[in-house]
Structure formats: C-alpha cells, structure tokens
ROKE-563218 format. One record per residue (C-alpha): residue number from 1; residue in three letters; x, y, z. Coordinates in Angstrom, 1 decimal, padded with zeros to 4 digits, always signed. Layout:
N
REC   resi   resn        x        y        z
REC    NUM    ALA        X        Y        Z
...
***
This chain:
348
REC   resi   resn        x        y        z
REC      1    UNK   +284.0   -102.4   -086.5
REC      2    UNK   +283.2   -105.2   -084.1
REC      3    UNK   +286.5   -106.0   -082.4
REC      4    UNK   +285.0   -109.1   -080.7
REC      5    UNK   +284.2   -110.8   -084.0
REC      6    UNK   +284.7   -114.5   -083.4
REC      7    UNK   +285.4   -115.3   -087.0
REC      8    UNK   +288.8   -113.6   -087.1
REC      9    UNK   +291.9   -115.4   -086.3
REC     10    UNK   +294.7   -114.1   -084.1
REC     11    UNK   +296.6   -113.0   -087.2
REC     12    UNK   +295.8   -111.9   -090.7
REC     13    UNK   +295.9   -114.8   -093.1
REC     14    UNK   +295.8   -115.2   -096.8
REC     15    UNK   +292.5   -116.5   -098.2
REC     16    UNK   +293.2   -118.8   -101.2
REC     17    UNK   +289.9   -118.1   -102.9
REC     18    UNK   +290.4   -114.3   -102.8
REC     19    UNK   +294.0   -114.6   -104.0
REC     20    UNK   +292.9   -116.8   -106.9
REC     21    UNK   +290.1   -114.3   -107.7
REC     22    UNK   +292.6   -111.5   -107.8
REC     23    UNK   +294.4   -113.1   -110.7
REC     24    UNK   +291.1   -113.3   -112.6
REC     25    UNK   +290.4   -109.7   -111.6
REC     26    UNK   +293.7   -108.4   -113.0
REC     27    UNK   +292.9   -110.3   -116.2
REC     28    UNK   +289.6   -108.4   -116.4
REC     29    UNK   +291.4   -105.1   -115.8
REC     30    UNK   +293.8   -105.9   -118.7
REC     31    UNK   +290.8   -106.6   -120.9
REC     32    UNK   +289.4   -103.1   -120.1
REC     33    UNK   +292.6   -101.3   -120.8
REC     34    UNK   +293.1   -103.2   -124.1
REC     35    UNK   +289.7   -102.1   -125.5
REC     36    UNK   +289.2   -105.6   -126.9
REC     37    UNK   +288.1   -106.0   -130.5
REC     38    UNK   +288.2   -102.3   -131.1
REC     39    UNK   +289.9   -102.6   -134.5
REC     40    UNK   +287.5   -105.3   -135.5
REC     41    UNK   +284.6   -102.9   -134.8
REC     42    UNK   +285.9   -101.0   -137.8
REC     43    UNK   +285.7   -104.1   -140.0
REC     44    UNK   +283.4   -103.6   -143.0
REC     45    UNK   +281.6   -106.9   -142.5
REC     46    UNK   +279.4   -107.1   -139.4
REC     47    UNK   +281.1   -104.5   -137.3
REC     48    UNK   +278.2   -104.3   -134.9
REC     49    UNK   +278.9   -107.9   -133.8
REC     50    UNK   +282.3   -106.9   -132.6
REC     51    UNK   +280.9   -103.7   -131.0
REC     52    UNK   +278.5   -105.9   -128.9
REC     53    UNK   +281.3   -108.3   -128.0
REC     54    UNK   +283.6   -105.4   -126.9
REC     55    UNK   +280.9   -103.7   -125.0
REC     56    UNK   +279.9   -106.8   -123.1
REC     57    UNK   +283.4   -107.7   -122.2
REC     58    UNK   +284.3   -104.3   -120.9
REC     59    UNK   +281.1   -103.9   -118.9
REC     60    UNK   +281.3   -107.4   -117.3
REC     61    UNK   +285.0   -106.8   -116.4
REC     62    UNK   +284.1   -103.7   -114.5
REC     63    UNK   +283.1   -106.0   -111.6
REC     64    UNK   +286.8   -106.8   -111.2
REC     65    UNK   +287.8   -103.3   -110.1
REC     66    UNK   +285.1   -103.4   -107.5
REC     67    UNK   +286.4   -106.7   -106.1
REC     68    UNK   +289.8   -105.1   -105.9
REC     69    UNK   +288.5   -102.5   -103.5
REC     70    UNK   +286.4   -104.9   -101.5
REC     71    UNK   +289.4   -107.2   -101.0
REC     72    UNK   +291.7   -104.3   -100.2
REC     73    UNK   +289.3   -103.0   -097.6
REC     74    UNK   +288.9   -106.4   -096.1
REC     75    UNK   +292.6   -107.1   -095.6
REC     76    UNK   +293.2   -103.5   -094.4
REC     77    UNK   +290.5   -104.0   -091.8
REC     78    UNK   +292.0   -107.3   -090.7
REC     79    UNK   +295.4   -105.7   -090.3
REC     80    UNK   +294.0   -102.8   -088.2
REC     81    UNK   +292.0   -105.2   -086.1
REC     82    UNK   +295.0   -107.4   -085.4
REC     83    UNK   +297.0   -104.5   -084.0
REC     84    UNK   +294.0   -102.9   -082.2
REC     85    UNK   +293.7   -100.1   -084.7
REC     86    UNK   +297.4   -099.1   -084.4
REC     87    UNK   +298.4   -096.0   -086.2
REC     88    UNK   +301.6   -097.7   -087.0
REC     89    UNK   +299.9   -100.3   -089.1
REC     90    UNK   +297.9   -097.7   -091.0
REC     91    UNK   +301.0   -095.7   -091.6
REC     92    UNK   +302.8   -098.7   -093.0
REC     93    UNK   +300.0   -099.4   -095.5
REC     94    UNK   +299.8   -095.7   -096.5
REC     95    UNK   +303.6   -095.4   -097.0
REC     96    UNK   +303.6   -098.5   -099.1
REC     97    UNK   +300.9   -097.4   -101.5
REC     98    UNK   +302.2   -093.8   -101.7
REC     99    UNK   +305.7   -095.2   -102.5
REC    100    UNK   +304.3   -097.4   -105.3
REC    101    UNK   +302.3   -094.5   -106.7
REC    102    UNK   +305.1   -092.0   -107.0
REC    103    UNK   +307.7   -094.4   -108.1
REC    104    UNK   +305.6   -095.7   -111.0
REC    105    UNK   +304.4   -092.2   -111.8
REC    106    UNK   +308.1   -091.3   -112.3
REC    107    UNK   +308.8   -094.5   -114.3
REC    108    UNK   +305.9   -094.0   -116.6
REC    109    UNK   +307.1   -090.4   -117.1
REC    110    UNK   +310.4   -091.8   -118.3
REC    111    UNK   +308.6   -094.2   -120.6
REC    112    UNK   +305.4   -092.3   -121.6
REC    113    UNK   +302.9   -094.9   -122.7
REC    114    UNK   +301.3   -092.7   -125.4
REC    115    UNK   +304.7   -092.3   -127.2
REC    116    UNK   +306.3   -095.7   -126.7
REC    117    UNK   +306.6   -096.2   -130.4
REC    118    UNK   +308.8   -093.1   -130.6
REC    119    UNK   +311.4   -094.8   -128.5
REC    120    UNK   +311.8   -097.5   -131.2
REC    121    UNK   +312.0   -094.9   -134.0
REC    122    UNK   +313.9   -091.9   -132.5
REC    123    UNK   +315.9   -093.4   -129.7
REC    124    UNK   +315.7   -093.1   -125.9
REC    125    UNK   +317.1   -089.6   -125.2
REC    126    UNK   +315.3   -087.8   -128.0
REC    127    UNK   +312.0   -089.4   -127.1
REC    128    UNK   +312.6   -088.6   -123.4
REC    129    UNK   +313.4   -085.0   -123.9
REC    130    UNK   +310.8   -084.4   -126.6
REC    131    UNK   +307.9   -086.3   -125.1
REC    132    UNK   +308.6   -087.3   -121.5
REC    133    UNK   +309.4   -084.0   -120.0
REC    134    UNK   +306.9   -082.3   -122.3
REC    135    UNK   +304.3   -084.6   -120.8
REC    136    UNK   +305.3   -083.5   -117.3
REC    137    UNK   +305.2   -079.9   -118.3
REC    138    UNK   +301.6   -080.3   -119.5
REC    139    UNK   +300.6   -081.7   -116.2
REC    140    UNK   +302.3   -078.9   -114.2
REC    141    UNK   +300.9   -076.1   -116.5
REC    142    UNK   +297.4   -077.4   -117.3
REC    143    UNK   +296.4   -079.9   -114.6
REC    144    UNK   +298.6   -080.4   -111.6
REC    145    UNK   +295.8   -082.1   -109.8
REC    146    UNK   +295.7   -084.8   -112.3
REC    147    UNK   +299.5   -085.4   -111.7
REC    148    UNK   +298.7   -085.7   -108.0
REC    149    UNK   +295.7   -087.9   -108.2
REC    150    UNK   +296.1   -089.8   -111.5
REC    151    UNK   +299.8   -090.0   -112.1
REC    152    UNK   +301.4   -090.2   -115.6
REC    153    UNK   +299.6   -093.2   -116.8
REC    154    UNK   +295.9   -093.9   -117.1
REC    155    UNK   +295.8   -096.8   -114.6
REC    156    UNK   +297.7   -095.2   -111.7
REC    157    UNK   +294.6   -093.6   -110.4
REC    158    UNK   +293.8   -096.9   -108.6
REC    159    UNK   +296.8   -096.6   -106.3
REC    160    UNK   +296.0   -093.0   -105.3
REC    161    UNK   +292.3   -093.9   -104.8
REC    162    UNK   +293.4   -096.8   -102.6
REC    163    UNK   +295.6   -094.5   -100.6
REC    164    UNK   +292.7   -092.1   -100.1
REC    165    UNK   +290.4   -094.9   -099.1
REC    166    UNK   +292.9   -096.2   -096.6
REC    167    UNK   +293.7   -092.7   -095.2
REC    168    UNK   +290.0   -091.8   -094.6
REC    169    UNK   +289.2   -095.2   -093.2
REC    170    UNK   +292.1   -095.2   -090.8
REC    171    UNK   +291.1   -091.7   -089.5
REC    172    UNK   +287.5   -092.8   -089.0
REC    173    UNK   +288.2   -096.4   -088.0
REC    174    UNK   +286.7   -096.0   -084.5
REC    175    UNK   +283.7   -094.1   -085.7
REC    176    UNK   +282.2   -096.4   -088.3
REC    177    UNK   +278.8   -094.6   -088.5
REC    178    UNK   +280.6   -091.5   -089.8
REC    179    UNK   +282.6   -093.7   -092.2
REC    180    UNK   +279.4   -095.1   -093.7
REC    181    UNK   +277.8   -091.7   -093.9
REC    182    UNK   +280.8   -090.3   -095.8
REC    183    UNK   +280.9   -093.4   -098.1
REC    184    UNK   +277.2   -093.0   -098.9
REC    185    UNK   +277.6   -089.3   -099.7
REC    186    UNK   +280.6   -090.0   -101.9
REC    187    UNK   +278.7   -092.8   -103.7
REC    188    UNK   +275.7   -090.4   -104.4
REC    189    UNK   +278.1   -087.7   -105.6
REC    190    UNK   +279.7   -090.1   -108.0
REC    191    UNK   +276.3   -091.1   -109.4
REC    192    UNK   +275.1   -087.5   -109.7
REC    193    UNK   +278.2   -086.4   -111.5
REC    194    UNK   +278.1   -089.3   -113.9
REC    195    UNK   +274.4   -088.7   -114.8
REC    196    UNK   +275.0   -085.0   -115.4
REC    197    UNK   +272.7   -083.8   -112.7
REC    198    UNK   +271.6   -080.2   -113.1
REC    199    UNK   +272.9   -079.2   -109.7
REC    200    UNK   +276.4   -080.2   -110.8
REC    201    UNK   +276.2   -078.8   -114.3
REC    202    UNK   +279.7   -077.4   -114.1
REC    203    UNK   +281.6   -079.8   -111.8
REC    204    UNK   +284.9   -078.7   -110.5
REC    205    UNK   +288.1   -080.3   -111.7
REC    206    UNK   +288.7   -082.0   -108.4
REC    207    UNK   +285.2   -083.6   -108.5
REC    208    UNK   +285.8   -084.8   -112.0
REC    209    UNK   +289.2   -086.3   -111.1
REC    210    UNK   +287.9   -087.9   -107.8
REC    211    UNK   +284.7   -089.3   -109.3
REC    212    UNK   +286.1   -092.9   -109.4
REC    213    UNK   +287.5   -092.6   -105.9
REC    214    UNK   +284.1   -091.4   -104.6
REC    215    UNK   +282.4   -094.3   -106.2
REC    216    UNK   +284.8   -097.1   -105.1
REC    217    UNK   +285.1   -095.8   -101.5
REC    218    UNK   +281.9   -097.5   -100.5
REC    219    UNK   +283.3   -100.9   -101.8
REC    220    UNK   +286.4   -100.4   -099.7
REC    221    UNK   +284.4   -099.5   -096.6
REC    222    UNK   +282.2   -102.6   -097.2
REC    223    UNK   +285.2   -104.8   -097.3
REC    224    UNK   +286.6   -103.1   -094.2
REC    225    UNK   +283.2   -103.6   -092.4
REC    226    UNK   +283.2   -107.4   -093.2
REC    227    UNK   +286.7   -107.8   -091.8
REC    228    UNK   +285.5   -107.2   -088.3
REC    229    UNK   +282.4   -109.4   -088.4
REC    230    UNK   +281.5   -113.1   -088.9
REC    231    UNK   +280.9   -114.1   -092.5
REC    232    UNK   +277.2   -113.4   -093.3
REC    233    UNK   +274.9   -116.4   -093.5
REC    234    UNK   +275.1   -118.5   -096.7
REC    235    UNK   +271.6   -117.3   -097.6
REC    236    UNK   +272.8   -113.9   -098.6
REC    237    UNK   +275.4   -115.1   -101.1
REC    238    UNK   +273.1   -116.6   -103.8
REC    239    UNK   +270.5   -113.9   -103.2
REC    240    UNK   +273.1   -111.1   -103.8
REC    241    UNK   +274.5   -113.0   -106.8
REC    242    UNK   +271.1   -113.5   -108.5
REC    243    UNK   +269.9   -109.9   -107.8
REC    244    UNK   +273.3   -108.6   -108.8
REC    245    UNK   +273.4   -110.4   -112.1
REC    246    UNK   +269.9   -109.2   -112.9
REC    247    UNK   +270.7   -105.6   -111.9
REC    248    UNK   +274.0   -105.6   -113.6
REC    249    UNK   +272.6   -107.1   -116.8
REC    250    UNK   +269.8   -104.6   -116.8
REC    251    UNK   +272.2   -101.7   -116.5
REC    252    UNK   +274.3   -103.1   -119.3
REC    253    UNK   +271.3   -103.6   -121.5
REC    254    UNK   +270.0   -100.1   -120.9
REC    255    UNK   +273.5   -098.7   -121.3
REC    256    UNK   +273.3   -096.7   -118.1
REC    257    UNK   +276.1   -096.2   -115.6
REC    258    UNK   +277.0   -099.4   -113.7
REC    259    UNK   +276.4   -098.5   -110.1
REC    260    UNK   +273.9   -100.4   -108.0
REC    261    UNK   +274.1   -103.7   -110.0
REC    262    UNK   +277.9   -103.6   -109.7
REC    263    UNK   +277.8   -103.0   -106.0
REC    264    UNK   +275.3   -105.9   -105.4
REC    265    UNK   +277.0   -108.4   -107.7
REC    266    UNK   +280.6   -107.7   -106.5
REC    267    UNK   +279.3   -108.1   -102.9
REC    268    UNK   +277.8   -111.5   -103.8
REC    269    UNK   +281.0   -112.7   -105.4
REC    270    UNK   +283.0   -111.5   -102.4
REC    271    UNK   +280.8   -113.4   -100.0
REC    272    UNK   +281.0   -116.5   -102.1
REC    273    UNK   +284.8   -116.3   -101.9
REC    274    UNK   +284.6   -115.9   -098.1
REC    275    UNK   +282.3   -118.9   -097.8
REC    276    UNK   +284.7   -120.9   -099.8
REC    277    UNK   +288.1   -119.9   -098.6
REC    278    UNK   +289.9   -123.0   -099.8
REC    279    UNK   +288.7   -122.6   -103.4
REC    280    UNK   +291.7   -122.6   -105.7
REC    281    UNK   +294.1   -123.5   -102.9
REC    282    UNK   +297.6   -124.6   -104.0
REC    283    UNK   +296.7   -123.6   -107.6
REC    284    UNK   +298.6   -121.3   -110.0
REC    285    UNK   +296.0   -118.6   -109.4
REC    286    UNK   +296.2   -118.5   -105.6
REC    287    UNK   +300.0   -118.8   -105.6
REC    288    UNK   +300.3   -115.6   -107.7
REC    289    UNK   +297.6   -113.7   -105.9
REC    290    UNK   +300.1   -111.7   -103.8
REC    291    UNK   +301.7   -110.3   -107.0
REC    292    UNK   +298.5   -108.7   -108.1
REC    293    UNK   +299.5   -105.1   -107.2
REC    294    UNK   +302.8   -105.5   -109.0
REC    295    UNK   +301.1   -107.0   -112.1
REC    296    UNK   +298.7   -104.1   -112.1
REC    297    UNK   +301.5   -101.5   -111.8
REC    298    UNK   +303.7   -102.9   -114.6
REC    299    UNK   +301.1   -104.3   -117.1
REC    300    UNK   +300.6   -101.0   -119.0
REC    301    UNK   +304.3   -100.8   -119.7
REC    302    UNK   +304.2   -104.4   -121.0
REC    303    UNK   +301.1   -103.6   -123.0
REC    304    UNK   +302.9   -100.7   -124.8
REC    305    UNK   +306.1   -102.6   -125.3
REC    306    UNK   +304.2   -105.5   -127.0
REC    307    UNK   +301.9   -103.4   -129.0
REC    308    UNK   +304.1   -102.8   -132.0
REC    309    UNK   +304.7   -106.6   -132.3
REC    310    UNK   +301.1   -107.5   -131.9
REC    311    UNK   +300.2   -105.1   -134.7
REC    312    UNK   +302.3   -107.3   -137.0
REC    313    UNK   +299.8   -110.2   -136.8
REC    314    UNK   +296.2   -110.4   -138.0
REC    315    UNK   +293.9   -108.3   -135.8
REC    316    UNK   +291.5   -111.1   -134.9
REC    317    UNK   +294.5   -113.2   -133.7
REC    318    UNK   +296.0   -110.3   -131.8
REC    319    UNK   +292.7   -109.6   -130.0
REC    320    UNK   +292.8   -113.2   -128.8
REC    321    UNK   +296.4   -113.6   -127.7
REC    322    UNK   +297.2   -110.0   -126.6
REC    323    UNK   +295.6   -110.2   -123.1
REC    324    UNK   +297.4   -113.4   -122.3
REC    325    UNK   +300.7   -112.1   -123.6
REC    326    UNK   +300.4   -109.0   -121.5
REC    327    UNK   +299.4   -110.9   -118.3
REC    328    UNK   +302.3   -113.4   -118.5
REC    329    UNK   +304.7   -110.6   -119.4
REC    330    UNK   +303.6   -108.5   -116.4
REC    331    UNK   +303.7   -111.6   -114.2
REC    332    UNK   +307.2   -112.4   -115.3
REC    333    UNK   +308.3   -108.9   -114.7
REC    334    UNK   +306.7   -108.9   -111.2
REC    335    UNK   +308.3   -112.2   -110.3
REC    336    UNK   +311.7   -110.8   -111.4
REC    337    UNK   +311.3   -107.6   -109.4
REC    338    UNK   +310.1   -109.4   -106.3
REC    339    UNK   +313.1   -111.8   -106.3
REC    340    UNK   +315.5   -108.9   -106.5
REC    341    UNK   +316.0   -107.4   -103.0
REC    342    UNK   +316.7   -104.0   -104.3
REC    343    UNK   +313.6   -103.9   -106.5
REC    344    UNK   +311.1   -105.8   -104.4
REC    345    UNK   +309.3   -102.7   -103.2
REC    346    UNK   +308.2   -101.9   -106.7
REC    347    UNK   +305.7   -104.7   -106.7
REC    348    UNK   +304.9   -105.5   -103.0
***
C-alpha cells in the first residue's frame, strides 16, 4: 500500500455515497435470502415468468455482496494507514467482528431459524430443548468446521469471511505483492471448485466451506489496495461499468457462475461511488449506512419472525411487501440496540 497517497485525509472519514450504497446493498442481500417469487414459480399459469424474474433478481443482487467486501477492505485499509499499520488497529477490528460472529451464532442457536414456527406452536423451552440444542449437536457431531466458519444461520458466513480477510490482510499488509498473489490463488481455487474441475473432483470439506471466502477475498484486497492510492482516473469508471454490465449479463444469460463479470461490475460501481463522495449526503440512506452490519446480523431473525404473518396474505402481495417489512424491521431493531449502551456492541 502506498503510504504517501495524497488522496487520503489525516483521518478516516465516512463517505456518504458508500454509506448510501450500503443500504441498497443490504436490501439486495435481503432479496437473495428471501428467494423472491419462489412460490409464484409454482403457480399453474405462466410459472416460467416468475422463474425468470426470480433468477434475474437473485443474480443481479449478487453484486451487493461484492460491494460489501470492497467497501470493508477500503475502510479497513484507511484505518491501518491512519495508524501506520498498527497491530492495535487490526486487533480492534478483528475482535469486533469475532465478537459479533460468536454472539449472533449463539443467539441464532437459541432461536433456530429453521424451526421458528415451532416456538409459536410448542412454546419456547420445548422448542429450545428439542430443536436448538439438537441443532448444536448436529454441528458438533457431523460438521464442527461449519459451526466455526458458518455459524448457526446461513448468513453468518459473511462475518467469519470478513474476519479471515482482515486477518490475512493485516498479516501481509506490508507485503502487498504476496497479498495479491494469495488473493489470485484463492480466486482461481473458488472458480475451479465451483466449475467442478477434475483435479478437485472430491474437494475437502474445508475447501467446500471456504469457497465463498476464497472468492470474495480478492474483492476485499482490491478495496484495501484502493485505500492507499488516489482515486483512479474518471476514464476507468464508465469503462468498468460498461464492460462489467456486459460480462455480468453474459454470465447470467449463459447461467454460468458469476465471477469475472461480478468483479468488473462491482469495481466500476465502487469507483463511481468514490468519484461522487457526496452522492446521497444527508439522506435517509447515508444516515443509516453505519447500521448496515447490524441490519445484516439481525435481518434473518426478523425474516423468520415475520414469515408466519406474511403467509397469511396473498403470495403476490407478500412477495412485494416482504423485503421492505424485513428491512425496516431489522433497521428498527438495529437502532434500538445501538441506542442501548448495554446492547450496542451487537450491531456496531
């Protein structure tokens, strides 16, 4: 990282455009976890239309996860640069993410998402003893690595992946060439695994579990790299956006894994946000950007709590209002937790 970069300020600052984009990104993540229009794909009349809509929404929204890692790497790099690559700063970030991961892993164990309906039917203690601790026993007996790297809910992998990216980057922060080499190897491994390459015909469990971390590591490193350098010339932004849209659309159309197009498009979007730092300033989006991590952690719980009620209304209405209900529910929960001094660490 170029520690003489003239574009950096003396202190790490919030960037309104990125904070605003984070709220849009978390909305994309909610859409992915909802599997939008899934039940409408079972409709007897024109099910293929809803299948196409669902497919396009999910594939387009995958760019959001990439932007998460790019932005995280960027702000992590700014913090390290501000303190001259202090181990204390890296340790603070790592402790924060690890705390969030294990606390929410424990909370989702108490309220297992796959059996939330049983709490309403059988009561708290029966559901907890029957399903919660049985869930933990399955992890310990069958797949302890999944408990360590993915937690007790399907979305917590992001926190552990973020922890791994921060840990490796901090260790190699002064040897960026090795950092890029490792990121490239991990990226290629993730592609080879996803395409069922013959030389990984029987991938180990750890490779299977870490595939997403391997893939998104290069996004984190790219964000970290840009934190220590001036914003690239404006010429690159529209070029990456156009090429990224074409590549991403091609991958979607051919129904192949979204790799290179995703990388190019998310890079173009991130550079656009950096070239327009005041975009969305003083708006609802930017003012809530700092709550993104909390919204992400709590949104699956809100999703499962609301699911029985959403099922009471027509499917096509539920598919339209469910994402917004989950987002504002998770936002409200995050604001409540942040304003409570004893609970603030759960969301920030």
